[in-house]
Backbone atoms as SQL, in Angstrom:
CREATE TABLE atoms (id INTEGER PRIMARY KEY, chain TEXT, resi INTEGER, resn TEXT, atom TEXT, x REAL, y REAL, z REAL);
INSERT INTO atoms VALUES
  (1, 'A', 1, 'UNK', 'N', 84.721, 87.337, 52.122),
  (2, 'A', 1, 'UNK', 'CA', 85.805, 87.949, 52.926),
  (3, 'A', 1, 'UNK', 'C', 86.932, 86.087, 53.357),
  (4, 'A', 2, 'UNK', 'N', 87.781, 86.212, 53.605),
  (5, 'A', 2, 'UNK', 'CA', 89.076, 84.954, 53.594),
  (6, 'A', 2, 'UNK', 'C', 88.616, 84.420, 55.445),
  (7, 'A', 3, 'UNK', 'N', 88.689, 83.782, 55.500),
  (8, 'A', 3, 'UNK', 'CA', 88.717, 82.738, 56.470),
  (9, 'A', 3, 'UNK', 'C', 89.870, 82.462, 57.400),
  (10, 'A', 4, 'UNK', 'N', 90.061, 82.479, 58.429),
  (11, 'A', 4, 'UNK', 'CA', 90.988, 82.540, 59.042),
  (12, 'A', 4, 'UNK', 'C', 91.724, 81.087, 59.822),
  (13, 'A', 5, 'UNK', 'N', 92.564, 80.450, 58.936),
  (14, 'A', 5, 'UNK', 'CA', 93.091, 79.212, 59.421),
  (15, 'A', 5, 'UNK', 'C', 93.326, 79.027, 61.073),
  (16, 'A', 6, 'UNK', 'N', 92.885, 77.722, 61.707),
  (17, 'A', 6, 'UNK', 'CA', 93.302, 77.596, 62.923),
  (18, 'A', 6, 'UNK', 'C', 93.980, 76.682, 63.128),
  (19, 'A', 7, 'UNK', 'N', 95.279, 77.349, 63.829),
  (20, 'A', 7, 'UNK', 'CA', 96.451, 76.231, 63.747),
  (21, 'A', 7, 'UNK', 'C', 96.162, 75.012, 64.645),
  (22, 'A', 8, 'UNK', 'N', 96.863, 73.626, 64.486),
  (23, 'A', 8, 'UNK', 'CA', 96.693, 72.444, 64.571),
  (24, 'A', 8, 'UNK', 'C', 96.906, 72.727, 66.086),
  (25, 'A', 9, 'UNK', 'N', 96.047, 71.551, 66.640),
  (26, 'A', 9, 'UNK', 'CA', 96.393, 71.041, 68.208),
  (27, 'A', 9, 'UNK', 'C', 97.568, 71.029, 68.508),
  (28, 'A', 10, 'UNK', 'N', 98.667, 70.597, 67.808),
  (29, 'A', 10, 'UNK', 'CA', 100.388, 70.387, 67.951),
  (30, 'A', 10, 'UNK', 'C', 101.194, 71.254, 68.093),
  (31, 'A', 11, 'UNK', 'N', 100.675, 72.309, 67.140),
  (32, 'A', 11, 'UNK', 'CA', 101.454, 73.501, 67.736),
  (33, 'A', 11, 'UNK', 'C', 102.300, 73.562, 68.304),
  (34, 'A', 12, 'UNK', 'N', 103.829, 73.763, 68.469),
  (35, 'A', 12, 'UNK', 'CA', 104.854, 74.062, 69.549),
  (36, 'A', 12, 'UNK', 'C', 104.566, 75.418, 70.251),
  (37, 'A', 13, 'UNK', 'N', 104.770, 75.472, 71.460),
  (38, 'A', 13, 'UNK', 'CA', 104.776, 76.772, 72.483),
  (39, 'A', 13, 'UNK', 'C', 105.981, 76.639, 72.592),
  (40, 'A', 14, 'UNK', 'N', 106.909, 77.821, 72.517),
  (41, 'A', 14, 'UNK', 'CA', 108.184, 78.482, 73.109),
  (42, 'A', 14, 'UNK', 'C', 108.090, 79.186, 74.555),
  (43, 'A', 15, 'UNK', 'N', 108.830, 78.783, 75.528),
  (44, 'A', 15, 'UNK', 'CA', 109.023, 79.988, 76.362),
  (45, 'A', 15, 'UNK', 'C', 110.558, 79.972, 76.123),
  (46, 'A', 16, 'UNK', 'N', 111.068, 80.806, 76.161),
  (47, 'A', 16, 'UNK', 'CA', 112.633, 81.347, 76.197),
  (48, 'A', 16, 'UNK', 'C', 113.193, 80.228, 75.494),
  (49, 'A', 17, 'UNK', 'N', 113.766, 79.255, 76.486),
  (50, 'A', 17, 'UNK', 'CA', 114.615, 78.017, 75.313),
  (51, 'A', 17, 'UNK', 'C', 113.988, 77.178, 75.920),
  (52, 'A', 18, 'UNK', 'N', 112.586, 77.254, 75.683),
  (53, 'A', 18, 'UNK', 'CA', 112.121, 75.826, 75.768),
  (54, 'A', 18, 'UNK', 'C', 111.038, 75.954, 74.742),
  (55, 'A', 19, 'UNK', 'N', 111.101, 74.676, 74.389),
  (56, 'A', 19, 'UNK', 'CA', 109.675, 74.212, 73.216),
  (57, 'A', 19, 'UNK', 'C', 108.978, 73.538, 73.796),
  (58, 'A', 20, 'UNK', 'N', 107.914, 73.457, 73.877),
  (59, 'A', 20, 'UNK', 'CA', 106.816, 72.492, 74.413),
  (60, 'A', 20, 'UNK', 'C', 106.197, 71.803, 73.118),
  (61, 'A', 21, 'UNK', 'N', 106.099, 70.307, 72.942),
  (62, 'A', 21, 'UNK', 'CA', 105.700, 70.105, 71.569),
  (63, 'A', 21, 'UNK', 'C', 104.899, 69.011, 72.535),
  (64, 'A', 22, 'UNK', 'N', 103.367, 68.820, 71.594),
  (65, 'A', 22, 'UNK', 'CA', 102.586, 67.918, 71.991),
  (66, 'A', 22, 'UNK', 'C', 102.366, 66.776, 71.154),
  (67, 'A', 23, 'UNK', 'N', 101.949, 65.869, 71.301),
  (68, 'A', 23, 'UNK', 'CA', 101.964, 64.922, 69.872),
  (69, 'A', 23, 'UNK', 'C', 100.537, 64.280, 70.606),
  (70, 'A', 24, 'UNK', 'N', 99.606, 64.733, 69.935),
  (71, 'A', 24, 'UNK', 'CA', 98.371, 63.611, 70.269),
  (72, 'A', 24, 'UNK', 'C', 98.158, 62.856, 69.675),
  (73, 'A', 25, 'UNK', 'N', 98.406, 62.350, 68.676),
  (74, 'A', 25, 'UNK', 'CA', 98.164, 60.849, 68.016),
  (75, 'A', 25, 'UNK', 'C', 99.511, 59.955, 69.181),
  (76, 'A', 26, 'UNK', 'N', 99.929, 59.844, 69.133),
  (77, 'A', 26, 'UNK', 'CA', 100.357, 59.143, 70.713),
  (78, 'A', 26, 'UNK', 'C', 100.732, 59.681, 72.105),
  (79, 'A', 27, 'UNK', 'N', 100.168, 60.376, 72.117),
  (80, 'A', 27, 'UNK', 'CA', 99.656, 61.485, 73.843),
  (81, 'A', 27, 'UNK', 'C', 101.112, 61.532, 74.228),
  (82, 'A', 28, 'UNK', 'N', 102.056, 62.437, 73.615),
  (83, 'A', 28, 'UNK', 'CA', 103.102, 62.043, 74.373),
  (84, 'A', 28, 'UNK', 'C', 103.834, 63.965, 74.575),
  (85, 'A', 29, 'UNK', 'N', 104.151, 64.710, 75.406),
  (86, 'A', 29, 'UNK', 'CA', 104.536, 65.682, 75.219),
  (87, 'A', 29, 'UNK', 'C', 105.899, 65.944, 75.735),
  (88, 'A', 30, 'UNK', 'N', 106.735, 66.640, 75.021),
  (89, 'A', 30, 'UNK', 'CA', 108.008, 66.917, 74.994),
  (90, 'A', 30, 'UNK', 'C', 108.625, 68.380, 75.426),
  (91, 'A', 31, 'UNK', 'N', 109.785, 68.090, 76.337),
  (92, 'A', 31, 'UNK', 'CA', 110.084, 69.239, 76.600),
  (93, 'A', 31, 'UNK', 'C', 111.580, 69.770, 76.016),
  (94, 'A', 32, 'UNK', 'N', 111.873, 70.202, 74.855),
  (95, 'A', 32, 'UNK', 'CA', 113.116, 70.414, 73.609),
  (96, 'A', 32, 'UNK', 'C', 113.385, 71.387, 74.754),
  (97, 'A', 33, 'UNK', 'N', 114.970, 71.325, 74.614),
  (98, 'A', 33, 'UNK', 'CA', 116.165, 72.572, 75.431),
  (99, 'A', 33, 'UNK', 'C', 116.270, 73.331, 74.182),
  (100, 'A', 34, 'UNK', 'N', 116.479, 74.539, 73.752),
  (101, 'A', 34, 'UNK', 'CA', 117.467, 75.160, 72.409),
  (102, 'A', 34, 'UNK', 'C', 118.245, 76.295, 73.104),
  (103, 'A', 35, 'UNK', 'N', 119.258, 76.593, 72.071),
  (104, 'A', 35, 'UNK', 'CA', 120.263, 77.650, 72.545),
  (105, 'A', 35, 'UNK', 'C', 121.544, 77.579, 73.750),
  (106, 'A', 36, 'UNK', 'N', 121.007, 76.182, 74.406),
  (107, 'A', 36, 'UNK', 'CA', 121.825, 75.935, 75.626),
  (108, 'A', 36, 'UNK', 'C', 123.057, 74.820, 75.004),
  (109, 'A', 37, 'UNK', 'N', 124.499, 75.561, 75.249),
  (110, 'A', 37, 'UNK', 'CA', 126.039, 75.245, 74.583),
  (111, 'A', 37, 'UNK', 'C', 126.271, 74.108, 75.787),
  (112, 'A', 38, 'UNK', 'N', 125.822, 74.562, 77.048),
  (113, 'A', 38, 'UNK', 'CA', 126.893, 73.486, 78.440),
  (114, 'A', 38, 'UNK', 'C', 126.242, 72.292, 78.533),
  (115, 'A', 39, 'UNK', 'N', 126.634, 71.599, 79.412),
  (116, 'A', 39, 'UNK', 'CA', 125.665, 70.187, 79.472),
  (117, 'A', 39, 'UNK', 'C', 125.358, 70.930, 80.845),
  (118, 'A', 40, 'UNK', 'N', 125.914, 70.874, 81.444),
  (119, 'A', 40, 'UNK', 'CA', 125.844, 71.548, 83.319),
  (120, 'A', 40, 'UNK', 'C', 124.645, 72.638, 82.859),
  (121, 'A', 41, 'UNK', 'N', 124.736, 73.062, 82.096),
  (122, 'A', 41, 'UNK', 'CA', 123.730, 74.762, 82.269),
  (123, 'A', 41, 'UNK', 'C', 122.356, 74.073, 82.076),
  (124, 'A', 42, 'UNK', 'N', 122.380, 73.098, 80.741),
  (125, 'A', 42, 'UNK', 'CA', 120.947, 72.517, 80.261),
  (126, 'A', 42, 'UNK', 'C', 120.268, 72.033, 81.787),
  (127, 'A', 43, 'UNK', 'N', 121.606, 70.962, 82.565),
  (128, 'A', 43, 'UNK', 'CA', 120.797, 70.228, 83.689),
  (129, 'A', 43, 'UNK', 'C', 120.526, 71.639, 84.696),
  (130, 'A', 44, 'UNK', 'N', 121.099, 72.671, 85.062),
  (131, 'A', 44, 'UNK', 'CA', 120.553, 73.769, 85.595),
  (132, 'A', 44, 'UNK', 'C', 119.327, 73.741, 85.532),
  (133, 'A', 45, 'UNK', 'N', 118.903, 74.244, 84.027),
  (134, 'A', 45, 'UNK', 'CA', 117.960, 75.063, 83.663),
  (135, 'A', 45, 'UNK', 'C', 116.669, 74.024, 83.717),
  (136, 'A', 46, 'UNK', 'N', 116.875, 72.832, 83.555),
  (137, 'A', 46, 'UNK', 'CA', 116.107, 71.564, 83.422),
  (138, 'A', 46, 'UNK', 'C', 114.936, 71.872, 84.685),
  (139, 'A', 47, 'UNK', 'N', 116.581, 71.207, 85.403),
  (140, 'A', 47, 'UNK', 'CA', 116.284, 70.896, 87.231),
  (141, 'A', 47, 'UNK', 'C', 115.254, 71.962, 87.746),
  (142, 'A', 48, 'UNK', 'N', 115.454, 73.772, 87.763),
  (143, 'A', 48, 'UNK', 'CA', 115.053, 74.133, 87.802),
  (144, 'A', 48, 'UNK', 'C', 113.281, 74.173, 87.778),
  (145, 'A', 49, 'UNK', 'N', 112.884, 73.879, 86.770),
  (146, 'A', 49, 'UNK', 'CA', 111.478, 73.459, 86.432),
  (147, 'A', 49, 'UNK', 'C', 110.494, 71.763, 86.688),
  (148, 'A', 50, 'UNK', 'N', 111.520, 71.254, 86.680),
  (149, 'A', 50, 'UNK', 'CA', 111.025, 69.751, 87.311),
  (150, 'A', 50, 'UNK', 'C', 110.329, 69.295, 88.702),
  (151, 'A', 51, 'UNK', 'N', 109.746, 68.596, 89.617),
  (152, 'A', 51, 'UNK', 'CA', 109.536, 69.292, 90.529),
  (153, 'A', 51, 'UNK', 'C', 110.691, 68.471, 91.643),
  (154, 'A', 52, 'UNK', 'N', 110.647, 69.146, 92.845),
  (155, 'A', 52, 'UNK', 'CA', 111.355, 69.255, 93.690),
  (156, 'A', 52, 'UNK', 'C', 112.185, 68.024, 93.913),
  (157, 'A', 53, 'UNK', 'N', 113.915, 68.271, 94.386),
  (158, 'A', 53, 'UNK', 'CA', 114.343, 66.996, 94.500),
  (159, 'A', 53, 'UNK', 'C', 114.616, 65.901, 93.520),
  (160, 'A', 54, 'UNK', 'N', 114.408, 66.806, 91.658),
  (161, 'A', 54, 'UNK', 'CA', 114.555, 65.803, 90.771),
  (162, 'A', 54, 'UNK', 'C', 115.895, 66.316, 90.298),
  (163, 'A', 55, 'UNK', 'N', 116.774, 64.858, 89.869),
  (164, 'A', 55, 'UNK', 'CA', 118.078, 65.515, 89.633),
  (165, 'A', 55, 'UNK', 'C', 118.404, 64.367, 87.837),
  (166, 'A', 56, 'UNK', 'N', 118.815, 65.154, 87.525),
  (167, 'A', 56, 'UNK', 'CA', 119.090, 64.930, 86.385),
  (168, 'A', 56, 'UNK', 'C', 120.394, 64.331, 86.095),
  (169, 'A', 57, 'UNK', 'N', 120.825, 63.028, 85.468),
  (170, 'A', 57, 'UNK', 'CA', 122.134, 62.194, 85.478),
  (171, 'A', 57, 'UNK', 'C', 122.768, 62.858, 83.638),
  (172, 'A', 58, 'UNK', 'N', 123.311, 64.594, 84.385),
  (173, 'A', 58, 'UNK', 'CA', 124.055, 65.064, 83.008),
  (174, 'A', 58, 'UNK', 'C', 125.606, 64.927, 83.655),
  (175, 'A', 59, 'UNK', 'N', 126.296, 64.652, 83.000),
  (176, 'A', 59, 'UNK', 'CA', 127.411, 65.301, 83.208),
  (177, 'A', 59, 'UNK', 'C', 127.857, 66.207, 81.991),
  (178, 'A', 60, 'UNK', 'N', 129.573, 67.000, 82.623),
  (179, 'A', 60, 'UNK', 'CA', 130.165, 68.131, 81.587),
  (180, 'A', 60, 'UNK', 'C', 130.431, 68.175, 80.228),
  (181, 'A', 61, 'UNK', 'N', 130.889, 66.569, 79.951),
  (182, 'A', 61, 'UNK', 'CA', 130.811, 66.560, 79.072),
  (183, 'A', 61, 'UNK', 'C', 130.210, 65.751, 77.996),
  (184, 'A', 62, 'UNK', 'N', 128.649, 65.555, 78.684),
  (185, 'A', 62, 'UNK', 'CA', 127.808, 65.318, 77.351),
  (186, 'A', 62, 'UNK', 'C', 127.302, 66.366, 76.136),
  (187, 'A', 63, 'UNK', 'N', 127.198, 66.046, 74.925),
  (188, 'A', 63, 'UNK', 'CA', 126.610, 66.655, 74.053),
  (189, 'A', 63, 'UNK', 'C', 125.445, 66.911, 73.583),
  (190, 'A', 64, 'UNK', 'N', 124.064, 66.040, 74.766),
  (191, 'A', 64, 'UNK', 'CA', 123.010, 65.667, 73.902),
  (192, 'A', 64, 'UNK', 'C', 122.290, 64.606, 75.225),
  (193, 'A', 65, 'UNK', 'N', 120.953, 64.918, 75.777),
  (194, 'A', 65, 'UNK', 'CA', 120.101, 64.444, 76.587),
  (195, 'A', 65, 'UNK', 'C', 119.186, 64.149, 76.251),
  (196, 'A', 66, 'UNK', 'N', 118.425, 62.491, 75.988),
  (197, 'A', 66, 'UNK', 'CA', 117.099, 62.278, 76.083),
  (198, 'A', 66, 'UNK', 'C', 116.686, 61.909, 76.942),
  (199, 'A', 67, 'UNK', 'N', 115.581, 61.806, 77.895),
  (200, 'A', 67, 'UNK', 'CA', 115.179, 61.513, 79.264),
  (201, 'A', 67, 'UNK', 'C', 113.675, 61.308, 79.390),
  (202, 'A', 68, 'UNK', 'N', 113.486, 60.615, 80.239),
  (203, 'A', 68, 'UNK', 'CA', 111.625, 60.890, 80.408),
  (204, 'A', 68, 'UNK', 'C', 111.877, 60.586, 81.850),
  (205, 'A', 69, 'UNK', 'N', 110.718, 61.629, 82.327),
  (206, 'A', 69, 'UNK', 'CA', 110.403, 61.385, 83.836),
  (207, 'A', 69, 'UNK', 'C', 108.601, 60.932, 83.573),
  (208, 'A', 70, 'UNK', 'N', 108.235, 60.251, 84.121),
  (209, 'A', 70, 'UNK', 'CA', 107.004, 59.750, 84.772),
  (210, 'A', 70, 'UNK', 'C', 106.431, 60.318, 85.977),
  (211, 'A', 71, 'UNK', 'N', 105.614, 60.672, 85.212),
  (212, 'A', 71, 'UNK', 'CA', 104.297, 61.392, 86.851),
  (213, 'A', 71, 'UNK', 'C', 103.056, 60.448, 87.008),
  (214, 'A', 72, 'UNK', 'N', 103.636, 59.385, 86.809),
  (215, 'A', 72, 'UNK', 'CA', 102.441, 58.614, 87.231),
  (216, 'A', 72, 'UNK', 'C', 100.943, 58.759, 86.352),
  (217, 'A', 73, 'UNK', 'N', 99.590, 58.439, 86.607),
  (218, 'A', 73, 'UNK', 'CA', 98.633, 59.123, 86.028),
  (219, 'A', 73, 'UNK', 'C', 98.840, 60.541, 84.960),
  (220, 'A', 74, 'UNK', 'N', 99.355, 61.311, 85.919),
  (221, 'A', 74, 'UNK', 'CA', 99.761, 61.766, 84.466),
  (222, 'A', 74, 'UNK', 'C', 99.980, 61.963, 83.467),
  (223, 'A', 75, 'UNK', 'N', 100.632, 61.262, 83.106),
  (224, 'A', 75, 'UNK', 'CA', 101.895, 60.704, 82.013),
  (225, 'A', 75, 'UNK', 'C', 103.056, 60.881, 82.332),
  (226, 'A', 76, 'UNK', 'N', 104.073, 60.736, 81.141),
  (227, 'A', 76, 'UNK', 'CA', 105.330, 61.573, 80.902),
  (228, 'A', 76, 'UNK', 'C', 105.644, 62.641, 80.125),
  (229, 'A', 77, 'UNK', 'N', 106.892, 62.895, 80.625),
  (230, 'A', 77, 'UNK', 'CA', 107.485, 63.663, 79.526),
  (231, 'A', 77, 'UNK', 'C', 108.494, 63.827, 79.592),
  (232, 'A', 78, 'UNK', 'N', 108.831, 64.135, 77.764),
  (233, 'A', 78, 'UNK', 'CA', 109.996, 63.602, 77.608),
  (234, 'A', 78, 'UNK', 'C', 110.930, 64.835, 77.253),
  (235, 'A', 79, 'UNK', 'N', 112.944, 65.006, 77.953),
  (236, 'A', 79, 'UNK', 'CA', 113.284, 66.167, 77.760),
  (237, 'A', 79, 'UNK', 'C', 114.346, 65.834, 77.159),
  (238, 'A', 80, 'UNK', 'N', 114.195, 66.928, 76.344),
  (239, 'A', 80, 'UNK', 'CA', 115.690, 66.435, 75.186),
  (240, 'A', 80, 'UNK', 'C', 116.178, 67.912, 74.777),
  (241, 'A', 81, 'UNK', 'N', 117.519, 67.920, 74.800),
  (242, 'A', 81, 'UNK', 'CA', 118.921, 68.430, 74.526),
  (243, 'A', 81, 'UNK', 'C', 119.195, 68.112, 73.892),
  (244, 'A', 82, 'UNK', 'N', 120.086, 69.105, 73.105),
  (245, 'A', 82, 'UNK', 'CA', 120.896, 68.564, 72.004),
  (246, 'A', 82, 'UNK', 'C', 122.310, 69.931, 72.278),
  (247, 'A', 83, 'UNK', 'N', 123.184, 70.267, 72.295),
  (248, 'A', 83, 'UNK', 'CA', 124.043, 71.528, 72.199),
  (249, 'A', 83, 'UNK', 'C', 124.079, 71.917, 70.807),
  (250, 'A', 84, 'UNK', 'N', 123.489, 71.081, 69.716),
  (251, 'A', 84, 'UNK', 'CA', 123.280, 72.040, 68.266),
  (252, 'A', 84, 'UNK', 'C', 122.559, 70.979, 67.698),
  (253, 'A', 85, 'UNK', 'N', 122.221, 71.717, 66.425),
  (254, 'A', 85, 'UNK', 'CA', 121.603, 70.936, 65.798),
  (255, 'A', 85, 'UNK', 'C', 121.831, 69.555, 65.569),
  (256, 'A', 86, 'UNK', 'N', 123.248, 69.031, 65.122),
  (257, 'A', 86, 'UNK', 'CA', 123.952, 67.683, 64.985),
  (258, 'A', 86, 'UNK', 'C', 123.177, 66.910, 66.147),
  (259, 'A', 87, 'UNK', 'N', 123.500, 67.392, 67.529),
  (260, 'A', 87, 'UNK', 'CA', 123.416, 66.436, 68.505),
  (261, 'A', 87, 'UNK', 'C', 121.962, 66.398, 68.747),
  (262, 'A', 88, 'UNK', 'N', 121.491, 67.577, 68.612),
  (263, 'A', 88, 'UNK', 'CA', 119.800, 67.238, 68.783),
  (264, 'A', 88, 'UNK', 'C', 118.942, 66.363, 67.934),
  (265, 'A', 89, 'UNK', 'N', 119.054, 66.115, 66.810),
  (266, 'A', 89, 'UNK', 'CA', 118.692, 65.131, 66.105),
  (267, 'A', 89, 'UNK', 'C', 119.390, 64.198, 66.532),
  (268, 'A', 90, 'UNK', 'N', 120.314, 63.778, 66.520),
  (269, 'A', 90, 'UNK', 'CA', 120.913, 62.421, 67.617),
  (270, 'A', 90, 'UNK', 'C', 120.027, 61.964, 68.394),
  (271, 'A', 91, 'UNK', 'N', 119.602, 62.935, 69.246),
  (272, 'A', 91, 'UNK', 'CA', 118.352, 62.810, 70.468),
  (273, 'A', 91, 'UNK', 'C', 116.987, 62.989, 70.292),
  (274, 'A', 92, 'UNK', 'N', 116.524, 62.981, 69.072),
  (275, 'A', 92, 'UNK', 'CA', 115.293, 63.072, 68.770),
  (276, 'A', 92, 'UNK', 'C', 114.996, 61.745, 68.298),
  (277, 'A', 93, 'UNK', 'N', 116.010, 61.347, 67.805),
  (278, 'A', 93, 'UNK', 'CA', 116.083, 59.912, 67.060),
  (279, 'A', 93, 'UNK', 'C', 115.651, 59.223, 68.331),
  (280, 'A', 94, 'UNK', 'N', 116.786, 58.881, 69.658),
  (281, 'A', 94, 'UNK', 'CA', 116.023, 58.583, 70.729),
  (282, 'A', 94, 'UNK', 'C', 115.173, 58.808, 71.433),
  (283, 'A', 95, 'UNK', 'N', 114.148, 59.747, 71.233),
  (284, 'A', 95, 'UNK', 'CA', 112.926, 60.142, 71.422),
  (285, 'A', 95, 'UNK', 'C', 111.986, 59.190, 70.720),
  (286, 'A', 96, 'UNK', 'N', 112.142, 58.529, 69.566),
  (287, 'A', 96, 'UNK', 'CA', 111.353, 58.109, 68.759),
  (288, 'A', 96, 'UNK', 'C', 111.486, 57.254, 68.743),
  (289, 'A', 97, 'UNK', 'N', 112.412, 56.325, 69.138),
  (290, 'A', 97, 'UNK', 'CA', 112.464, 55.088, 69.439),
  (291, 'A', 97, 'UNK', 'C', 111.928, 54.937, 70.797),
  (292, 'A', 98, 'UNK', 'N', 112.219, 55.728, 71.744),
  (293, 'A', 98, 'UNK', 'CA', 111.214, 54.940, 73.130),
  (294, 'A', 98, 'UNK', 'C', 109.998, 55.193, 72.888),
  (295, 'A', 99, 'UNK', 'N', 109.549, 56.528, 72.106),
  (296, 'A', 99, 'UNK', 'CA', 107.744, 56.475, 72.170),
  (297, 'A', 99, 'UNK', 'C', 107.236, 55.204, 71.531),
  (298, 'A', 100, 'UNK', 'N', 108.426, 54.787, 70.552),
  (299, 'A', 100, 'UNK', 'CA', 107.819, 53.451, 69.425),
  (300, 'A', 100, 'UNK', 'C', 107.624, 52.244, 70.482),
  (301, 'A', 101, 'UNK', 'N', 108.560, 52.065, 71.161),
  (302, 'A', 101, 'UNK', 'CA', 108.703, 51.124, 71.743),
  (303, 'A', 101, 'UNK', 'C', 107.546, 50.841, 73.233),
  (304, 'A', 102, 'UNK', 'N', 107.163, 52.353, 73.772),
  (305, 'A', 102, 'UNK', 'CA', 106.554, 52.613, 74.767),
  (306, 'A', 102, 'UNK', 'C', 105.147, 52.878, 74.133),
  (307, 'A', 103, 'UNK', 'N', 104.477, 52.469, 73.070),
  (308, 'A', 103, 'UNK', 'CA', 103.322, 52.410, 72.716),
  (309, 'A', 103, 'UNK', 'C', 102.948, 51.605, 71.708),
  (310, 'A', 104, 'UNK', 'N', 104.042, 50.064, 71.775),
  (311, 'A', 104, 'UNK', 'CA', 103.995, 49.092, 70.951),
  (312, 'A', 104, 'UNK', 'C', 103.870, 48.432, 69.964),
  (313, 'A', 105, 'UNK', 'N', 104.737, 49.679, 69.438),
  (314, 'A', 105, 'UNK', 'CA', 104.991, 49.914, 67.764),
  (315, 'A', 105, 'UNK', 'C', 106.731, 49.167, 67.760),
  (316, 'A', 106, 'UNK', 'N', 106.992, 48.329, 66.571),
  (317, 'A', 106, 'UNK', 'CA', 107.510, 47.535, 67.121),
  (318, 'A', 106, 'UNK', 'C', 109.002, 48.039, 66.144),
  (319, 'A', 107, 'UNK', 'N', 110.023, 48.159, 66.849),
  (320, 'A', 107, 'UNK', 'CA', 111.272, 48.818, 66.214),
  (321, 'A', 107, 'UNK', 'C', 111.630, 47.888, 65.322),
  (322, 'A', 108, 'UNK', 'N', 111.409, 47.921, 64.139),
  (323, 'A', 108, 'UNK', 'CA', 112.591, 46.885, 63.467),
  (324, 'A', 108, 'UNK', 'C', 112.640, 47.670, 61.756),
  (325, 'A', 109, 'UNK', 'N', 112.568, 47.173, 60.675),
  (326, 'A', 109, 'UNK', 'CA', 112.763, 47.645, 59.299),
  (327, 'A', 109, 'UNK', 'C', 111.241, 47.708, 58.284),
  (328, 'A', 110, 'UNK', 'N', 110.093, 47.463, 58.844),
  (329, 'A', 110, 'UNK', 'CA', 108.934, 46.975, 58.974),
  (330, 'A', 110, 'UNK', 'C', 108.762, 48.520, 58.825),
  (331, 'A', 111, 'UNK', 'N', 108.825, 48.909, 60.036),
  (332, 'A', 111, 'UNK', 'CA', 108.238, 50.206, 60.521),
  (333, 'A', 111, 'UNK', 'C', 109.114, 51.523, 60.281),
  (334, 'A', 112, 'UNK', 'N', 110.289, 51.174, 59.894),
  (335, 'A', 112, 'UNK', 'CA', 111.372, 52.241, 59.454),
  (336, 'A', 112, 'UNK', 'C', 110.659, 53.938, 59.083),
  (337, 'A', 113, 'UNK', 'N', 109.544, 53.189, 58.457),
  (338, 'A', 113, 'UNK', 'CA', 108.834, 54.888, 57.928),
  (339, 'A', 113, 'UNK', 'C', 108.205, 55.580, 58.988),
  (340, 'A', 114, 'UNK', 'N', 107.281, 54.710, 59.734),
  (341, 'A', 114, 'UNK', 'CA', 106.813, 55.155, 60.584),
  (342, 'A', 114, 'UNK', 'C', 107.581, 56.039, 61.796),
  (343, 'A', 115, 'UNK', 'N', 108.798, 55.608, 61.826),
  (344, 'A', 115, 'UNK', 'CA', 110.295, 56.328, 63.185),
  (345, 'A', 115, 'UNK', 'C', 110.638, 57.306, 62.054),
  (346, 'A', 116, 'UNK', 'N', 110.984, 56.852, 61.144),
  (347, 'A', 116, 'UNK', 'CA', 111.212, 58.696, 60.257),
  (348, 'A', 116, 'UNK', 'C', 110.221, 59.721, 59.884),
  (349, 'A', 117, 'UNK', 'N', 109.188, 59.301, 59.708),
  (350, 'A', 117, 'UNK', 'CA', 108.247, 60.265, 59.866),
  (351, 'A', 117, 'UNK', 'C', 108.467, 61.264, 61.321),
  (352, 'A', 118, 'UNK', 'N', 107.847, 60.654, 62.287),
  (353, 'A', 118, 'UNK', 'CA', 107.809, 60.664, 63.735),
  (354, 'A', 118, 'UNK', 'C', 109.459, 61.279, 64.257),
  (355, 'A', 119, 'UNK', 'N', 110.133, 61.292, 63.555),
  (356, 'A', 119, 'UNK', 'CA', 111.404, 62.122, 64.299),
  (357, 'A', 119, 'UNK', 'C', 111.541, 63.288, 63.056),
  (358, 'A', 120, 'UNK', 'N', 111.012, 63.430, 62.242),
  (359, 'A', 120, 'UNK', 'CA', 110.874, 64.632, 60.777),
  (360, 'A', 120, 'UNK', 'C', 109.879, 65.421, 62.369),
  (361, 'A', 121, 'UNK', 'N', 108.917, 65.171, 62.295),
  (362, 'A', 121, 'UNK', 'CA', 107.717, 65.832, 62.921),
  (363, 'A', 121, 'UNK', 'C', 108.126, 66.617, 64.184),
  (364, 'A', 122, 'UNK', 'N', 109.030, 65.472, 64.886),
  (365, 'A', 122, 'UNK', 'CA', 110.025, 66.443, 66.013),
  (366, 'A', 122, 'UNK', 'C', 110.726, 67.732, 65.717),
  (367, 'A', 123, 'UNK', 'N', 111.442, 67.270, 64.654),
  (368, 'A', 123, 'UNK', 'CA', 112.322, 68.593, 63.764),
  (369, 'A', 123, 'UNK', 'C', 111.754, 69.465, 63.614),
  (370, 'A', 124, 'UNK', 'N', 110.677, 69.231, 63.013),
  (371, 'A', 124, 'UNK', 'CA', 109.940, 70.362, 62.123),
  (372, 'A', 124, 'UNK', 'C', 109.031, 70.974, 63.413),
  (373, 'A', 125, 'UNK', 'N', 108.732, 70.628, 64.418),
  (374, 'A', 125, 'UNK', 'CA', 108.009, 71.176, 65.273),
  (375, 'A', 125, 'UNK', 'C', 109.064, 72.425, 66.185),
  (376, 'A', 126, 'UNK', 'N', 110.450, 71.328, 66.277),
  (377, 'A', 126, 'UNK', 'CA', 111.944, 72.761, 67.005),
  (378, 'A', 126, 'UNK', 'C', 111.877, 73.555, 65.928),
  (379, 'A', 127, 'UNK', 'N', 111.975, 73.729, 64.846),
  (380, 'A', 127, 'UNK', 'CA', 112.345, 74.206, 63.737),
  (381, 'A', 127, 'UNK', 'C', 111.467, 75.851, 63.342),
  (382, 'A', 128, 'UNK', 'N', 110.173, 75.112, 63.317),
  (383, 'A', 128, 'UNK', 'CA', 108.971, 75.956, 62.865),
  (384, 'A', 128, 'UNK', 'C', 108.423, 76.668, 64.771),
  (385, 'A', 129, 'UNK', 'N', 109.301, 76.675, 65.778),
  (386, 'A', 129, 'UNK', 'CA', 108.786, 77.145, 66.968),
  (387, 'A', 129, 'UNK', 'C', 109.171, 78.784, 67.031),
  (388, 'A', 130, 'UNK', 'N', 108.360, 79.480, 67.480),
  (389, 'A', 130, 'UNK', 'CA', 108.695, 80.521, 67.259),
  (390, 'A', 130, 'UNK', 'C', 109.549, 81.621, 67.761),
  (391, 'A', 131, 'UNK', 'N', 110.658, 82.200, 67.643),
  (392, 'A', 131, 'UNK', 'CA', 111.860, 82.868, 68.440),
  (393, 'A', 131, 'UNK', 'C', 111.796, 83.829, 68.502);
């Protein structure tokens, strides 16, 4: 009888237009907003899910956004949005550089491989999330 494989613990979960990615290695969670073409609609959708009074710094002309919310002892949450794949990849690079710096990994040419793999990990999780 074949055995059923268990998915890895970091498998993305999707709720409507939000993909939740959790990276157990660097202990970081992200919400990636997809399918939203307008910056102010992204702002509205994200602020609905954040603690009361949270305001995202977004203007109508933006094509993408990466920001981090600090919940104190509960950790941080990276928020990522790009109006299309090109802008999303751009924002994933911002997220990659942020987490490397936050975890004490120097951002330089000697560490570009870990940065490339991390950005690929984030993109792969977005692309493989259930539709």
